[in-house]
N, C-alpha and C positions, 0 to 999 in steps of 0.2 A: 508586442504585437504578434498575432498569429500569422504564420506563413500559409496563405491560402492554397498553395500548390500541394503541400503535404497535409494540411489541415491543422497541424500543431507546430508551435514554435520550438526551436531547439531546447530552450530552457524548460518548456512544458514537457517535452519528451524525456528530459533528464529527471524532472520531478515525478513523472508518471512511471518511471522504470521500476522493475522488480528489485533491482539492486538498491535503489533509494528506499523502498519499503523495508527491505532487510535492515538497512542502517537505522531507520527510525524505530523499528521493532526492537532491535538490539539495545538501543539507547533507552527505550521505555522499559524494557525488561531489566536492565541494569539499575535503573532508578527505582523501579517498583516491581520486585520479583513476584511472580504469580503467573497467571495465564495471559499470554499476549498472542494474538493471531494476526496473520496477514490473509485477507480475504480478497477474492477476485470479484469485482462488481461488473455490471453491464454498462457502466458509464464510461465512454471513451476519454473523457476529461480526467477521470479518476479511476483507472482500471484496477488499482490495488488500494486497499484501505487497511490501516493498522488499528486494531481495536482490542479491548480486554475481553469482550464476549462477542462472537460473531452473531449477526442478526440472522433470523430465519431465512432460508433460501439462498444465502450467499455461499459461495464455494471457498472452503478453507484451503489455502495454499500451503501455509506453514503455521505450526502451533508450537509456542514455547511454553513449557510448564515446569514449575519448580517442584 
C-alpha cells in the first residue's frame, strides 16, 4: 500500500533508490558484460532505470562499459 502522506511506500522508496539501481546494474553487468547504463527518468514511480542502451532523451547517470 502507498502511504498517502509521503506519496510512496517505504518499500517503493527502497526499490526506487539510486543504490538499488546500482545493485541491479552491477548484477546485470556481471552476468552479461557489455554496456549497462543507469538512466534517470521523469517518472516518480521509477526515477531510475537500468538498461543496456539508454533511450533518446533520457539522462545517463552511470554507464558501465567493458
